[in-house]
C-alpha positions as CSV (number, residue, x, y, z in Angstrom):
1,X,66.9,87.7,29.9
2,X,67.0,90.0,26.9
3,X,64.8,89.3,23.8
4,X,66.4,90.3,20.5
5,X,63.6,89.3,18.1
6,X,64.4,90.3,14.5
7,X,67.0,92.9,15.4
8,X,70.4,92.5,13.9
9,X,72.3,93.5,17.0
10,X,71.6,92.6,20.6
11,X,73.6,93.9,23.5
12,X,73.1,91.9,26.6
13,X,74.1,93.7,29.8
14,X,72.5,95.1,32.9
15,X,73.9,98.2,34.7
16,X,72.3,97.1,38.0
17,X,74.2,93.8,37.9
18,X,77.7,95.2,38.3
19,X,78.3,93.9,41.9
20,X,78.0,90.2,41.0
21,X,80.5,87.5,41.2
22,X,80.7,85.9,37.7
23,X,82.5,82.9,36.3
24,X,82.7,83.4,32.5
25,X,83.8,79.8,32.0
26,X,80.4,78.5,33.3
27,X,78.2,81.1,31.5
28,X,75.5,80.1,29.0
29,X,73.7,81.7,26.1
30,X,70.0,80.7,26.2
31,X,68.2,80.8,22.9
32,X,64.5,80.1,22.3
33,X,62.4,80.5,19.2
34,X,60.1,79.0,16.7
35,X,61.2,77.1,13.6
36,X,58.8,77.5,10.7
37,X,59.3,76.6,7.1
38,X,58.0,78.9,4.3
39,X,57.8,77.9,0.6
40,X,58.3,74.2,1.4
41,X,59.1,71.9,-1.5
42,X,56.8,68.8,-1.6
43,X,58.2,65.9,0.4
44,X,61.2,67.7,2.0
45,X,61.8,67.5,5.7
46,X,63.9,70.3,7.1
47,X,65.7,70.1,10.4
48,X,67.9,72.4,12.4
49,X,71.5,71.5,11.6
50,X,74.4,70.7,13.8
51,X,75.6,73.7,15.8
52,X,72.6,75.7,14.6
53,X,72.8,78.2,17.4
54,X,76.3,79.3,16.4
55,X,75.2,79.6,12.8
56,X,72.5,82.2,13.8
57,X,75.2,84.8,14.5
58,X,77.7,86.6,12.3
59,X,79.7,88.0,15.2
60,X,79.9,87.7,19.0
61,X,81.8,90.1,21.1
62,X,82.6,90.0,24.9
63,X,83.3,93.3,26.6
64,X,84.5,93.8,30.2
65,X,84.0,97.3,31.6
66,X,83.7,98.7,28.1
67,X,86.9,97.0,26.9
68,X,86.7,94.4,24.2
69,X,88.1,91.1,25.5
70,X,87.2,88.6,22.8
71,X,85.5,88.7,19.4
72,X,84.5,85.8,17.1
73,X,83.5,86.4,13.5
74,X,81.8,83.6,11.4
75,X,80.8,82.0,14.7
76,X,79.2,78.9,13.1
77,X,82.2,77.9,11.1
78,X,84.9,78.6,13.7
79,X,83.0,76.9,16.6
80,X,82.1,73.9,14.4
81,X,85.8,73.3,13.4
82,X,87.0,73.8,16.9
83,X,84.4,71.4,18.4
84,X,85.0,68.7,15.8
85,X,88.6,68.6,16.8
86,X,88.4,69.0,20.6
87,X,85.1,67.5,21.9
88,X,85.1,64.1,23.5
89,X,82.1,61.8,22.7
90,X,80.8,62.3,26.3
91,X,81.0,66.1,26.1
92,X,79.3,66.0,22.7
93,X,76.4,64.1,24.2
94,X,76.1,66.7,27.0
95,X,76.2,69.6,24.5
96,X,73.2,68.2,22.5
97,X,71.1,70.7,24.6
98,X,73.3,73.5,23.2
99,X,72.5,72.6,19.5
100,X,75.5,70.2,18.9
101,X,74.0,67.3,17.2
102,X,76.1,65.4,14.7
103,X,73.2,62.9,13.9
104,X,70.9,65.8,12.9
105,X,68.0,64.5,15.0
106,X,67.0,68.1,15.8
107,X,63.5,69.7,15.9
108,X,61.6,69.4,12.6
109,X,59.2,72.3,13.2
110,X,57.8,74.2,16.1
111,X,59.3,75.8,19.3
112,X,62.9,75.2,20.3
113,X,65.2,76.2,23.1
114,X,69.0,75.8,23.4
115,X,71.4,76.4,26.2
116,X,74.8,77.0,24.6
117,X,77.9,77.3,26.8
118,X,79.9,80.4,26.0
119,X,83.1,78.4,26.3
120,X,82.0,76.7,23.0
121,X,81.8,80.1,21.3
122,X,84.5,82.3,22.8
123,X,88.1,81.5,23.6
124,X,88.2,83.8,26.6
125,X,85.4,82.0,28.3
126,X,87.1,78.7,27.6
127,X,90.5,79.8,28.9
128,X,89.7,82.1,31.8
129,X,88.6,80.0,34.7
130,X,88.6,82.5,37.6
131,X,85.8,84.4,39.2
132,X,85.4,88.1,38.3
133,X,84.1,90.6,40.9
134,X,82.5,94.0,40.4
135,X,82.8,94.2,36.6
136,X,80.3,95.1,33.9
137,X,80.0,92.3,31.4
138,X,78.5,92.9,27.9
139,X,77.8,90.2,25.3
140,X,77.1,91.7,21.9
141,X,75.5,89.4,19.4
142,X,75.2,90.4,15.7
143,X,72.6,88.3,14.0
144,X,72.9,87.0,10.4
145,X,70.5,88.3,7.9
146,X,69.0,84.9,7.2
147,X,68.9,81.4,8.7
148,X,69.9,79.4,5.7
149,X,73.0,78.0,7.4
150,X,70.9,76.8,10.4
151,X,68.8,74.3,8.3
């Protein structure tokens, strides 16, 4: 697991892991952090919004052996529109752990962790349902400068 912290770009890959069998359709992005509010107005309750994980990133790229396979800009907007139109009610309940919460019953303050399926964020991971052998996979995440869209 790679920790990005406050960096704007995080490249997730491991050169030692090239001989693995991977199934991109079933891969997940695990995010954990701490939600704190600064400069709170009196009486306001802030919560993490629907699809907050996707709204943390400006761009996500998926590279296979150094070749760009898929790219998603404005990740929060595109994944929210796609999921509103394609998710069934049962699948939406399952994806609550990934940050998909239409009722906005998300964490108020404190620690959080989400497990977001990559097939919610990248079309390649949604469409390609075959096992890949002996390939170097890189997931490049470019973070937004602020978290205003997550709240």
